[in-house]
BADREN-943676 format. One record per residue (C-alpha): residue in three letters; x, y, z. Coordinates in nm, 4 decimals. Each point is the difference from the previous one (the first is absolute). Last residue first. Layout:
BEGIN
+------+----------+----------+----------+
| resn |        X |        Y |        Z |
+------+----------+----------+----------+
|  ALA |        X |        Y |        Z |
...
+------+----------+----------+----------+
# end
This chain:
BEGIN
+------+----------+----------+----------+
| resn |        X |        Y |        Z |
+------+----------+----------+----------+
|  UNK |  21.4853 | -14.7577 | -27.2156 |
|  UNK |   0.0424 |   0.2210 |  -0.2924 |
|  UNK |  -0.2942 |  -0.0676 |  -0.2268 |
|  UNK |  -0.2007 |  -0.2227 |   0.2005 |
|  UNK |   0.0267 |   0.2136 |   0.3113 |
|  UNK |  -0.0526 |   0.2747 |  -0.2708 |
|  UNK |  -0.3443 |  -0.1262 |  -0.1121 |
|  UNK |  -0.1316 |  -0.0928 |   0.3449 |
|  UNK |   0.1037 |   0.3142 |   0.1698 |
|  UNK |  -0.1294 |   0.2152 |  -0.3088 |
|  UNK |  -0.3707 |  -0.1103 |   0.0558 |
|  UNK |  -0.2093 |   0.2876 |  -0.1094 |
|  UNK |   0.2409 |   0.1061 |  -0.2786 |
|  UNK |   0.0823 |  -0.3440 |  -0.1744 |
|  UNK |  -0.3446 |  -0.0895 |  -0.0413 |
|  UNK |  -0.0779 |   0.3471 |  -0.1853 |
|  UNK |  -0.2965 |   0.1986 |   0.2042 |
|  UNK |  -0.3076 |  -0.0078 |  -0.2199 |
|  UNK |  -0.0950 |   0.2592 |  -0.1691 |
|  UNK |  -0.3545 |   0.1454 |   0.1021 |
|  UNK |  -0.1975 |  -0.1441 |  -0.2603 |
|  UNK |  -0.1151 |   0.0422 |  -0.3521 |
|  UNK |   0.0435 |  -0.3987 |  -0.0004 |
|  UNK |   0.2451 |   0.1280 |  -0.3423 |
|  UNK |   0.1432 |   0.2667 |   0.2091 |
|  UNK |   0.0968 |  -0.2619 |   0.2948 |
|  UNK |   0.1538 |  -0.2838 |  -0.2135 |
|  UNK |   0.2087 |   0.3214 |  -0.2003 |
|  UNK |   0.0775 |   0.1081 |   0.3473 |
|  UNK |   0.1203 |  -0.3350 |   0.0968 |
|  UNK |   0.2283 |  -0.0624 |  -0.3197 |
|  UNK |   0.1425 |   0.2943 |   0.0775 |
|  UNK |   0.0986 |  -0.0567 |   0.3963 |
|  UNK |   0.1199 |  -0.3841 |  -0.0953 |
|  UNK |   0.2055 |   0.1943 |  -0.2809 |
|  UNK |   0.1875 |   0.2297 |   0.2201 |
|  UNK |   0.0320 |  -0.2954 |   0.2754 |
|  UNK |   0.2201 |  -0.2060 |  -0.2936 |
|  UNK |   0.1953 |   0.3078 |  -0.1112 |
|  UNK |   0.0941 |   0.0643 |   0.3729 |
|  UNK |   0.0795 |  -0.3824 |   0.0916 |
|  UNK |   0.2272 |  -0.0002 |  -0.2969 |
|  UNK |   0.1805 |   0.2749 |   0.0944 |
|  UNK |   0.0393 |  -0.1083 |   0.3681 |
|  UNK |   0.1112 |  -0.3177 |  -0.1587 |
|  UNK |   0.2591 |   0.2099 |  -0.2738 |
|  UNK |   0.1414 |   0.1771 |   0.3367 |
|  UNK |   0.0770 |  -0.3057 |   0.1672 |
|  UNK |   0.1644 |  -0.2275 |  -0.2866 |
|  UNK |   0.2489 |   0.3213 |  -0.0566 |
|  UNK |   0.0408 |  -0.0272 |   0.3871 |
|  UNK |   0.1242 |  -0.3406 |  -0.0246 |
|  UNK |   0.2172 |   0.0689 |  -0.3440 |
|  UNK |   0.1784 |   0.2893 |   0.1934 |
|  UNK |   0.0885 |  -0.2066 |   0.3113 |
|  UNK |  -0.1938 |   0.0566 |   0.2927 |
|  UNK |   0.1447 |   0.1789 |   0.2912 |
|  UNK |  -0.1827 |  -0.1700 |   0.2814 |
|  UNK |  -0.2309 |   0.3399 |   0.0661 |
|  UNK |  -0.1499 |  -0.0150 |  -0.3111 |
|  UNK |  -0.2396 |  -0.3113 |   0.0638 |
|  UNK |  -0.0678 |   0.1835 |   0.3312 |
|  UNK |  -0.1313 |   0.2865 |  -0.1537 |
|  UNK |  -0.1735 |  -0.2441 |  -0.2419 |
|  UNK |  -0.2109 |  -0.1816 |   0.2923 |
|  UNK |  -0.0092 |   0.3635 |   0.1803 |
|  UNK |  -0.1584 |   0.1484 |  -0.2942 |
|  UNK |  -0.2163 |  -0.2855 |  -0.0582 |
|  UNK |  -0.1328 |   0.0105 |   0.3991 |
|  UNK |  -0.0892 |   0.3364 |  -0.0957 |
|  UNK |  -0.2259 |  -0.0427 |  -0.2334 |
|  UNK |   0.0758 |   0.0642 |  -0.3858 |
|  UNK |  -0.2876 |   0.1665 |  -0.1798 |
|  UNK |   0.0376 |   0.3251 |   0.1162 |
|  UNK |   0.3255 |   0.0806 |  -0.2197 |
|  UNK |   0.2865 |   0.0328 |   0.1919 |
|  UNK |   0.1559 |  -0.3424 |  -0.0688 |
|  UNK |   0.0552 |   0.1218 |  -0.3262 |
|  UNK |   0.2685 |   0.2897 |   0.0496 |
|  UNK |   0.2112 |  -0.2058 |   0.2664 |
|  UNK |  -0.0304 |  -0.2573 |  -0.3087 |
|  UNK |   0.1011 |   0.1907 |  -0.2509 |
|  UNK |   0.2947 |   0.1691 |   0.2891 |
|  UNK |   0.1654 |  -0.3720 |   0.0361 |
|  UNK |   0.0351 |  -0.0362 |  -0.3909 |
|  UNK |   0.1467 |   0.3507 |  -0.0382 |
|  UNK |   0.2488 |  -0.1111 |   0.3127 |
|  UNK |   0.0805 |  -0.3760 |  -0.1625 |
|  UNK |   0.0480 |   0.1727 |  -0.3674 |
|  UNK |  -0.2065 |  -0.0283 |  -0.2907 |
|  UNK |   0.0573 |  -0.2154 |  -0.2962 |
|  UNK |   0.2918 |  -0.2097 |  -0.1287 |
|  UNK |  -0.1072 |  -0.2960 |  -0.1453 |
|  UNK |  -0.0015 |  -0.3474 |   0.2052 |
|  UNK |   0.2900 |  -0.1687 |   0.0207 |
|  UNK |  -0.0429 |  -0.3672 |  -0.0222 |
|  UNK |   0.1039 |  -0.2390 |   0.2515 |
|  UNK |   0.0719 |  -0.3561 |   0.0488 |
|  UNK |  -0.0703 |  -0.2082 |   0.3255 |
|  UNK |   0.2517 |  -0.1820 |   0.1930 |
|  UNK |  -0.1893 |  -0.1841 |   0.2449 |
|  UNK |   0.1059 |  -0.3504 |  -0.0645 |
|  UNK |   0.3506 |   0.0439 |  -0.1005 |
|  UNK |   0.1771 |  -0.2656 |  -0.2678 |
|  UNK |  -0.1477 |   0.2445 |  -0.3157 |
|  UNK |   0.2223 |   0.2943 |   0.1361 |
|  UNK |   0.3349 |  -0.1404 |   0.0044 |
|  UNK |   0.0810 |  -0.0261 |  -0.3573 |
|  UNK |  -0.1185 |   0.3559 |  -0.0368 |
|  UNK |   0.3130 |   0.1263 |   0.2214 |
|  UNK |  -0.0543 |   0.0920 |   0.3361 |
|  UNK |   0.1685 |   0.3018 |   0.2433 |
|  UNK |   0.3122 |   0.0044 |   0.1810 |
|  UNK |   0.2462 |   0.1925 |  -0.2493 |
|  UNK |   0.3418 |  -0.0002 |   0.1319 |
|  UNK |   0.1606 |  -0.0410 |  -0.3719 |
|  UNK |   0.1252 |  -0.3458 |   0.0770 |
|  UNK |  -0.3654 |  -0.0854 |   0.1114 |
|  UNK |  -0.2143 |   0.1319 |  -0.2906 |
|  UNK |   0.2651 |  -0.1863 |  -0.2643 |
|  UNK |   0.0214 |  -0.3620 |   0.2768 |
|  UNK |  -0.4165 |   0.0394 |  -0.0133 |
|  UNK |   0.0017 |   0.0170 |  -0.3958 |
|  UNK |   0.2750 |  -0.2810 |  -0.0402 |
|  UNK |  -0.1307 |  -0.2830 |   0.2337 |
|  UNK |  -0.3856 |   0.1151 |  -0.1167 |
|  UNK |   0.1198 |  -0.1019 |  -0.3858 |
|  UNK |   0.1742 |  -0.3156 |   0.0936 |
|  UNK |  -0.3591 |  -0.0945 |   0.1934 |
|  UNK |  -0.1934 |   0.0959 |  -0.2909 |
|  UNK |   0.2148 |  -0.2381 |  -0.2489 |
|  UNK |  -0.0915 |  -0.2698 |   0.2279 |
|  UNK |  -0.3073 |   0.0451 |  -0.0420 |
|  UNK |  -0.0683 |   0.0899 |  -0.3680 |
|  UNK |   0.2058 |  -0.3658 |   0.0084 |
|  UNK |  -0.2093 |  -0.1270 |   0.1888 |
|  UNK |  -0.3093 |   0.0718 |  -0.1749 |
|  UNK |   0.1221 |  -0.0964 |  -0.3607 |
|  UNK |   0.1096 |  -0.2972 |   0.0990 |
|  UNK |  -0.1543 |  -0.1712 |   0.3542 |
|  UNK |  -0.1142 |   0.1584 |   0.3804 |
|  UNK |  -0.0809 |  -0.2257 |   0.2297 |
|  UNK |   0.1426 |   0.1683 |   0.2759 |
|  UNK |   0.2174 |   0.3143 |  -0.1916 |
|  UNK |  -0.0790 |   0.2900 |   0.2733 |
|  UNK |   0.2228 |   0.2647 |  -0.0556 |
|  UNK |   0.3206 |   0.1802 |   0.1811 |
|  UNK |   0.2815 |   0.2941 |  -0.0882 |
|  UNK |   0.2327 |   0.0469 |   0.2754 |
|  UNK |   0.2348 |   0.2863 |  -0.0281 |
|  UNK |   0.3616 |   0.0891 |   0.0537 |
|  UNK |   0.2590 |   0.3132 |   0.0634 |
|  UNK |   0.3108 |   0.1396 |  -0.1056 |
|  UNK |   0.1756 |   0.2992 |  -0.0024 |
|  UNK |   0.2689 |   0.1016 |  -0.2514 |
|  UNK |  -0.1556 |   0.3492 |  -0.0685 |
|  UNK |  -0.1631 |  -0.0993 |  -0.3063 |
|  UNK |  -0.2078 |  -0.2108 |   0.2200 |
|  UNK |   0.0631 |  -0.3646 |  -0.0386 |
|  UNK |  -0.2500 |  -0.3089 |  -0.0114 |
|  UNK |  -0.0309 |  -0.3621 |   0.1367 |
|  UNK |  -0.3966 |  -0.1395 |  -0.1037 |
|  UNK |  -0.1509 |  -0.2873 |   0.2140 |
|  UNK |  -0.2340 |  -0.1987 |  -0.1754 |
|  UNK |  -0.2688 |  -0.2269 |   0.1613 |
|  UNK |  -0.2540 |  -0.2325 |  -0.1523 |
|  UNK |  -0.2304 |  -0.1483 |   0.2637 |
|  UNK |  -0.1551 |  -0.3706 |  -0.0505 |
|  UNK |   0.1987 |  -0.1002 |   0.3081 |
|  UNK |   0.3290 |   0.1289 |  -0.0672 |
|  UNK |   0.0874 |   0.1418 |  -0.3380 |
|  UNK |   0.3442 |   0.1396 |  -0.0355 |
|  UNK |   0.1756 |   0.2897 |  -0.2560 |
|  UNK |   0.3083 |   0.2270 |   0.1369 |
|  UNK |   0.0294 |   0.2707 |  -0.2626 |
|  UNK |   0.2998 |   0.1659 |  -0.0627 |
|  UNK |   0.1771 |   0.3732 |  -0.0365 |
|  UNK |  -0.2888 |   0.1964 |  -0.1023 |
|  UNK |   0.1196 |   0.3684 |  -0.0451 |
|  UNK |  -0.0978 |   0.3289 |   0.1299 |
|  UNK |   0.1063 |   0.2540 |  -0.1845 |
|  UNK |  -0.1675 |   0.3065 |   0.1911 |
|  UNK |  -0.2141 |   0.1801 |  -0.2394 |
|  UNK |   0.0082 |  -0.3623 |  -0.2426 |
|  UNK |  -0.1259 |  -0.2208 |   0.2940 |
|  UNK |  -0.2039 |   0.3138 |   0.0662 |
|  UNK |  -0.1880 |   0.0295 |  -0.2991 |
|  UNK |  -0.1163 |  -0.3622 |  -0.0338 |
|  UNK |  -0.0916 |  -0.0251 |   0.3655 |
|  UNK |  -0.2420 |   0.2714 |  -0.0835 |
|  UNK |  -0.1278 |  -0.1140 |  -0.2813 |
|  UNK |  -0.1002 |  -0.3242 |   0.0902 |
|  UNK |  -0.2107 |   0.1667 |   0.2487 |
|  UNK |   0.0737 |   0.1241 |   0.3465 |
|  UNK |  -0.3278 |   0.0111 |   0.2927 |
|  UNK |  -0.1045 |   0.3624 |   0.1300 |
|  UNK |  -0.2115 |  -0.0553 |   0.2877 |
|  UNK |  -0.3471 |   0.0882 |   0.1017 |
|  UNK |  -0.0915 |  -0.1250 |   0.3536 |
|  UNK |  -0.2559 |  -0.1842 |   0.1230 |
|  UNK |   0.2324 |  -0.2807 |   0.0424 |
|  UNK |   0.1037 |   0.0010 |  -0.3418 |
|  UNK |  -0.1253 |   0.2029 |  -0.2535 |
|  UNK |   0.1486 |   0.0136 |  -0.2879 |
|  UNK |   0.1286 |   0.2925 |  -0.2554 |
|  UNK |   0.2688 |  -0.0414 |  -0.2860 |
|  UNK |   0.3474 |   0.0779 |  -0.0920 |
|  UNK |   0.2378 |   0.0426 |  -0.2867 |
|  UNK |  -0.3353 |   0.1701 |  -0.1827 |
|  UNK |   0.2522 |   0.0334 |  -0.3122 |
|  UNK |  -0.0661 |   0.3164 |  -0.0191 |
|  UNK |   0.1125 |   0.0917 |   0.3644 |
|  UNK |   0.3787 |  -0.0384 |  -0.1189 |
|  UNK |   0.2041 |  -0.1281 |   0.2864 |
|  UNK |   0.3227 |   0.1734 |   0.1548 |
|  UNK |  -0.1317 |  -0.1232 |   0.3339 |
|  UNK |  -0.0448 |   0.3182 |   0.1477 |
|  UNK |  -0.2020 |   0.1114 |  -0.3459 |
|  UNK |  -0.2003 |  -0.3084 |   0.0087 |
|  UNK |  -0.0897 |   0.0534 |   0.4199 |
|  UNK |  -0.0899 |   0.4156 |  -0.0980 |
|  UNK |  -0.2254 |  -0.1182 |  -0.3389 |
|  UNK |  -0.2057 |  -0.2478 |   0.2423 |
|  UNK |  -0.0183 |   0.2970 |   0.3333 |
|  UNK |  -0.1230 |   0.2601 |  -0.3261 |
|  UNK |  -0.2140 |  -0.2517 |  -0.0921 |
|  UNK |  -0.1201 |  -0.1069 |   0.3276 |
|  UNK |  -0.0613 |   0.3683 |   0.0649 |
|  UNK |  -0.2355 |   0.0818 |  -0.2780 |
|  UNK |  -0.1909 |  -0.3312 |   0.1436 |
|  UNK |  -0.0415 |   0.1022 |   0.3222 |
|  UNK |   0.2174 |  -0.1246 |   0.2407 |
|  UNK |  -0.0981 |  -0.2176 |   0.3045 |
|  UNK |  -0.0458 |  -0.3255 |  -0.2280 |
|  UNK |   0.3714 |   0.0328 |  -0.0153 |
|  UNK |   0.0222 |  -0.2289 |   0.3591 |
|  UNK |   0.3321 |  -0.0309 |   0.1257 |
|  UNK |  -0.0355 |   0.1771 |   0.3155 |
|  UNK |   0.2853 |   0.2051 |   0.0350 |
|  UNK |   0.0267 |   0.0287 |  -0.3635 |
|  UNK |  -0.3609 |   0.1308 |   0.0236 |
|  UNK |   0.0566 |   0.2300 |   0.2422 |
|  UNK |   0.3161 |   0.1736 |  -0.1645 |
|  UNK |  -0.2347 |   0.0527 |  -0.2718 |
|  UNK |  -0.2644 |   0.1622 |   0.1896 |
|  UNK |   0.2255 |   0.2258 |   0.1895 |
|  UNK |   0.1750 |   0.0837 |  -0.3531 |
|  UNK |  -0.3391 |   0.0724 |  -0.1702 |
|  UNK |  -0.1140 |   0.2122 |   0.3277 |
|  UNK |  -0.2610 |  -0.0819 |   0.2276 |
|  UNK |  -0.2046 |   0.3083 |   0.0653 |
|  UNK |  -0.3429 |  -0.1627 |  -0.1704 |
|  UNK |   0.0649 |  -0.3190 |   0.2183 |
|  UNK |   0.0393 |   0.1688 |   0.3571 |
|  UNK |  -0.3355 |   0.1562 |  -0.0761 |
|  UNK |  -0.1647 |  -0.3325 |  -0.1198 |
|  UNK |   0.0825 |  -0.1645 |   0.3541 |
|  UNK |  -0.1563 |   0.3297 |   0.1445 |
|  UNK |  -0.3141 |  -0.1186 |  -0.1070 |
|  UNK |  -0.1548 |   0.2534 |  -0.2548 |
|  UNK |  -0.3096 |   0.2173 |   0.0872 |
|  UNK |   0.0892 |   0.2722 |   0.1794 |
|  UNK |   0.2736 |   0.0430 |  -0.2256 |
|  UNK |  -0.1987 |   0.0462 |  -0.2899 |
|  UNK |   0.2005 |  -0.1382 |  -0.3016 |
+------+----------+----------+----------+
# end
């Protein structure tokens, strides 16, 4: 990448080592700052550290409070219960003002004890729907208690649906690294069709240390703009040739400020 046209923040990001990036993610709690390959390594390392089988997909990704993080599935809590010899000593159930609660008392194989609460609304429910809700409260209590007694401060999948801003995340296929895409963007911005204002706008976006997904979308946007401009130019040349006249300027080229303001802001 040509250092003369790259913002300082982009140069710093290129020098960041994988270990430093992992440290940043762990401190900030946002896995979105990792590439898909780095997230896979992090996922496997997390499973290995806990003795879980990553092939069973014990964790899934979720976006919560604008941060990408992991939450535990049924496979995680069941494996943890077996590994740490966690036992459920007793369950206490209570229904108060339309809310059904279950308190689970658990014991770790080391002798340490803990308790956890699971609660669901049963207001207006009857029959099978009420029975399912009550069983869900018990499941919540057991799973949350298992994670707690094993020292894991992460969410269980039974808690996800009750969080308003929780959004599922689907991992994208492995592709170019963040540095490769930054280099591609910098190279494309040198094309004469782009105005200085557009270059500044994109460089300002890159200076904010965007995620791998955001940079990928920006690169795709730039590539689409170039492809559309090329098609427009080819069409105008064809029309001009048919009219046996001088080629008229394509619509996007003589007014790049308007076109690029609309495309890139």
